[in-house]
N, C-alpha and C positions, 0 to 999 in steps of 0.2 A: 518495616518492610523490605522484604528482601529483593535484591538488585534485579531490574526487569530485565528477560530474553529479548536480544535484539532480533527483530523479525522483518524478512526483506520480502514483502507479498511482489511475486514476480509475476508481473503482466506478460505473456509472450510478445517477441517479436518488440521489445523494448529497450535494444542493446543489451539485453541480460549476458549475453555470453562476456563483452567487453567487461562490464560490472561485477561478474563472477571473478574474472582475474584480480581485481582491484579487493574484491572480499575475502578470497582465498591468501591473501598478503595482510589483512589486517585483522583477521579473525584465526587464519590456519586452518586448512583445507581439513585436518582431522578434527576441528572442533565445531566443523559445519553440519548440520543435521537437514536432509534434504527432506521435504514435507510436501507431498504432491496432494492436497485436500481439496479435491474439487468439488464444484458447486454440485455437484452430481452426489456427493458423499450426506446421507440422510441419518447417518448412526446417531445416536444422542451425544453431545459434548462429553458425558464423563465417560462414555466409552472409549472415544477418541484420545481423550486425556490420559486413560489407565494405559492405551496401549502406546502412547508417546513416552509417558513415564519409563514403561518396562524397555522400550528401544533406547532412551536416553541412559538407564543404568548400565548398560551394556558397553557404552562408549566413552571414552574420553570425555571431560566436561565439555557439554555443548554451549560455544558462545552464541552461536546464530542459527537460526532457524530460517529456512528458506525454500520456495518450491511453488508452483503453479497453485495458489491455494486463495482461499477468501480470508478475509480478515475475521479472527475469530479465534486465536490459537488462546487468547486470554481467557476465553470463557472453558475452552476445553480442558487446559492446565490449571486454571484457577490461582494465575500466578501474573504477575505484572509483565506486561511487553511493550518494548519500544517499536513499534511499526515504521518502516519507511519503504517508499514505493516510488516508481517510474512507470509514467504516461505516455502515451502519444496520440497524435492525431489519428482518429480510428480508421478512417479511410486509409491513409498511408498504411497503418499497422496492417490492414486486412491485404491490400497489395502486397506487402512485404512478405506475407505469408504466403500468398500464392506463387510470387516467383522465385521464394525459398526452394520449392518444388525442383526448380533447374539444376541445384547445385547440393542438395540433400538428400542421398537415396533413401533415407527412411520416411521421408514424408508422405503422410497418409493418402494423399491425393496426387501422389506423384505420377502415375501411369495414366489417370485421367488427365492431366493438366500436360503432359509430355507428347500423349497423342492430340491434343486439341479438343477433344471430347469437352472438356471444362473449361471454358474460358474465362479471363480474368472479370468481366461483368457477371458472370454467371457466377464466380464465386463470390464476389462482393456483393450480390443481391439474394443470393440464394441462404441456404441454412450455413453454410461455413462463415458467412459474413457477421453474423450475430451483432448486430449492432449495439448492445447493450453489454458486452463479454467485461469490458473493462468495469463498468458501475457493479457488475454482479461479483466480482471479485472483491471490489470496496466496499459494498454495501453488506455482505456476510448474509446470515440467516436472518433477514429484516423482516420486521410484520409491518412495515409500512411501506407507501410506495417505493420502487427502488431506486428513481431518480434523488427523492428526499432523502432515502437514507444513506446512498454512495456521498450525496455532498455535505449532508451532516459528519459522515465518518472522515471523509477528506478535511472538512476544517478542523474539528474537534478529536478524531481519536487518532490520527496519524503523526508522528514526531516530525518526518520531513517528506515532502512531495516534491519529485522532480520531473523532468519533462525529457524525453528523450532528443526533442530538436534544440534544446539548449543543453547537452550532456555534461560538459565541462562546468557549467554554473551547478546544475544540479549535484553534481560529484563533488564539487567543493562544499556546498553546502551540508550534504551528508556528511563531509569528513567534519565539519565545522561543530554541528549539533551531536554528532556520536563521538565524538574523542576519537576519530583516527590520526593517524600521520598523513603526508603527502600521498595523494590516491592517484600517484602515477600509473599509466598504463600503454599498450599497443592494443589497438582495437581488433577483434574478434569477430568470427563468425560472420563475414561481411559476404553478402550474396554474389557468387562470381558468375557475371553475363557474358554472352557471347553479344556482339554489335548488335543482331537483329532480335534477340531479348531485349535488349537496353532499348531499342526503339519500339518493342512491344512495350514495354515499361512506361515510356512516356507517352506512347496513345493510351493506353491503360489510365494513367493520372488525368490526363485531358477528360476522357469518356466519364470518370468517375465523380465529376463536378457535379452532372446530373443527379446522382444518388445519393449526396450527402444529407438529405432530410431521414435518409433510413435510420441515420445514427446520430437522430437529435439527442439521445441519452448520454452517449460517450462524448460526444462534442461539447455538451454543457459541463460534463465532468472533464474534461480537458481543458476548456476554458478557466474553469474553476483552480485548476491546478497550476497553469500558466500565472496565473493573477497572484494567487499564494504565493509561489516561486518568486514574484517579482518583488511582493512586499516583506516576505522573509530575509531576502538578499539584503534590502534597504536595511534592514532592521538591524545588521550587522554592521553597517557603518560603512566608511567611503574607505578604510582598511580593506574591506571584502573585494572591492573593485580593482586593487593594488594587487592582492593576491592573486585575484582571478587574472588579471594582466599575465603575471609571473606563472601561473600555471599554464599559461595557453603558450608562452614561450617554451617551457619545459617540455610539452608533449609536442609541440612543433619540432623540436631534436629529438624527441624519442621516434617520431613518426619516419625521419629520414632512415632511410634502409630496412624499413619493416617488412617490405616485399610481400612472400606469399603468406608470411606469418598471420596477416589479416583476414584471411580465409580458412584459418585451423578454428575447430570448436574447443573450448575449453570447457571442462566438467570437474568437479570437486574429488578428482582421484588423488591428487598431489597439490600443494603449494604452486601458484603459477610463478616462473621465475621472469623478470626481468630480461631484457638483451643484454648483451654485454656492454653494448655503448651507452647503457644507462648510468654506467658509475659516472661518468662525465657530467651527465646532467644532474646528478645527484651530490655532484662538489661544485655546482654553479651556485653565484649569489641568487640568483630567482629561486632555487630548491630552499635556501636558507629563507627568503623571505617567505616563502610558502611555509616553510615548517615553523616561524616564529607565530606568523598569523594564526595557524592552527592550535599551537600552544599556549596563546593568549586568554585570558580568563573570559569565560563566555559571556555573553550578553542578555540580559534577561528577554525572554519569549514566553508565549503562552504555554504551559504544560498541556499534552495531551491528555485524554483521559482512557480509561480502563473499565467503560461502566459494565455491571453487571447486575442483573436483576429478571423481574418478572410481577406483571401485574397479575396475583393470582385470583383475587374474585372479587365482585360489587355486591354488599350484603347492605340492606336498608341504608341504600344512598351512599356507601361509605367504602371508597378503594382499598383494598386491603393487597399487601405484596412487599417485594424489598428490592433493595437496590444498595451498590456499594461502588467504588471507585478506587480499582487496584493500584492506581498510581496515586493516590491521597491518603493522607493519615487520617482524616477526620471522615464525619459522615457525608452522606451527600443530601443538598437540599434539592427536594423537585418541586418542581412548577409544573400546574395543569395548563395547557396552552391549547389554543385552536385554531387553525390556518395561521400558527406562527406568533397570534398576538397573546399576551397573558389574558387569562379573564380576570373582568373588573371586578372581583366579589372576594370576599373573607373565606378563608380555608380553602386558597386557591394553591397552598405552597406548604409544604411539611418537610422536617428531617427525617430522614430514613437512620432512627436509630433505637428503635423499640427492641427489646431482645424476643428471639425465639428460639426454642431449645433446638427443633430440627435443623436449623442452619446454623448454631454451634457445633452440633453432630459433626455437619457437613464442613466443617473448618472454615466459615465464609465470616469474616470479621468478628470471629467470636461470638456469634450469634446474633451483635447489637445492628441489625441494618433492617429491620422491619419496619413498615409504616401503615399508618393510615390515614384516610384523608378523605372529607366528607366532602361529597361532591356539591358545588356551589347552586344555588336554586338558577334552572334554566340550562344548566351545562348538559344535561344530560340530552342526547342526538345532536347535538352541535357537530357540525362538519370538521374532519381534520382534529378531532381531540386526542390528546397523548399527553404524557408524562416525561417530561425532559430534565436533564440533568442541569442545575442552575448555572446561566453563563453561555452555554449549548446548546446544540439542536440537537443532542442524542437523545433518543427516546427509549426507555426500558422496554422491553418484548412485552407484547398484547397479544399472545399467540391465539389465544380464545375470542380476541376481538369483542373484548369487554366494554370499551370505549367506542364501538361502532367501525 
């Protein structure tokens, strides 16, 4: 199995500019490929993959792919990927996008917002609000309900999930799970507002409380992200909290004297440099503790999945298709479930390990990833029927809705 690509799924207005500076120092800006693969890009995955490989062949070795993209690069490249992402309270995220217009001259709605024609509540409740924006990115090209697909990917397909409200904790977990050095940073792209605009933002936050129901899907996803972050940090043991406290003291020292640097944008045009006073922080006992924690042997944790596959047809009561996990050495075991519960019948599970020449020609698992599964009696027509990888809620795509 080849080493996986690291892929940062950048959700807009989730402290991404600050995180970019860390990524530039961990991976090197010249080794980062920005992929702006939006939900509106409906090109076939093989076409996207071919274009990406062509671009990657002309550059220095790419060690990180990032951008405002949906989860799915492992499908396009047919190569293993380790995904990580940062989510945010969806109402706060949209209001942040609105008030960003006051400091960013290229904001698409800047003229409407500055003129007063587009109010904070108009932005929040109109087409700009998009109460499922984060779920759309995390779900990818799902063929099941959006919320279910996004929650399944959050749990089983993403290596590290953070939340912007707990940025330092999230960043430290990313560093621990992805093999980084100490992730020091100075905040960037902070929205600069005058007192009147700050007052308007406070009023907008108060008024927005009445509209949170519009963001039910993203709120559920954000809550799941918070719960997973807490569980993942707890799994690292008490040393994590000690390292987090040391990281916080390092960051407090770095923040002193940052001044207007926090308002500057950062793109991946060159490696970001920490300010001169960072040298004293890097020589401190806290930094040494942080570095030692990150260099310690990893603790065991559930591995993410890179599920590929498709339900091709139903013939004579038997399901035919293929499935493989790019992050696993062996074949995938599939289980037929309905509304989240395994069907209590024989033939409700199978291993995807049959040979198909077309899959071999496509370079997928040597061709040994096809399956046949006879539908149990009474299964046809049951609501929520789907084939999932064992131990997960990740369903193989059923684009023709053969299971209903």
